[in-house]
C-alpha angles and dihedrals in degrees: 000000000000090000092050092050091049091050092050092048092050091047090050094053095043100046104040137061099235124191129168129213119196130206140159130223131197118237101208093106093050091049090049090053091050091049090051090052091053092049092049094046092245126144105273112231119221120245088246094057092045090052093048091050091051092047090055092048092050093049089060087068094045108049091164088072095047090067146102131220108226122177091338091309122116112224117193114202125217093205123059108231097186116209114212117201105227123186117224133192118286090038093288125148133201130179109204123181126259095207122224092001090170088070094056118096120216087257092054098041100075095056092045090050093047091049091052092049091049092050091050094049091047092051093241100126119128127223092255091055091049095048106026104081120118098192129014134212121202113194122202091160094134093056132079090244106112098180131014141160112256115201118238117258096223135252085029114095098213143030129185123217118203112203135197126285125264130186115233138173110249129183118259138170088269094050114264134357136179118250136176111241130188128214120236123193121186118194114191139175107250090205089068105022128041123219096252098058090042089054090045090055091053091046091051092047092050090049091052091049095046097038100043111136114232090238095047097114102027091120092051098051126076127217114264111250094206 
């Protein structure tokens, strides 16, 4: 499998025009939502699942990024088949598809993601899962790497890298305050996506992350039975 992965990575770099935009987003709004969930006795979503849900929502406004380039033809996909980069033993990596991710509520997403990870780690993924994603997310959120350059999973035209958190001083009405920020890195194929719409996608995603109302997903989250 290592040889196959190496071949695909080399093919990706040699046959596409890859460019990466970087941005950072504050996490205060996401933390406020998670605090509200605790207070209301709801299941508390992880930061990872919140970010994935927001990525899927943002892609609905940017169909050019939820696309594949097949035989020099750009194919935009109505459904978001979200590829999740999953590390395996022996330093291997796969990015199977979470099909129809736009149909998953925030309450449903964690179980669907865990099931996909378990199938990957057990070596039970099918060919369609391994090749059917339309947009991939690679998450290094537990590392100190804030920004990086994810490599396109061809024939997809874009991939988002989620980096680790940093604490920064940001301006506020009282002067300055400290806030946790996360790094976002979007690699895209310049043959299919221009720089301006790629930047607009990152801007829109950051705005969703930073402006998320605490009650945004109340209807999607169940009450904790514990």
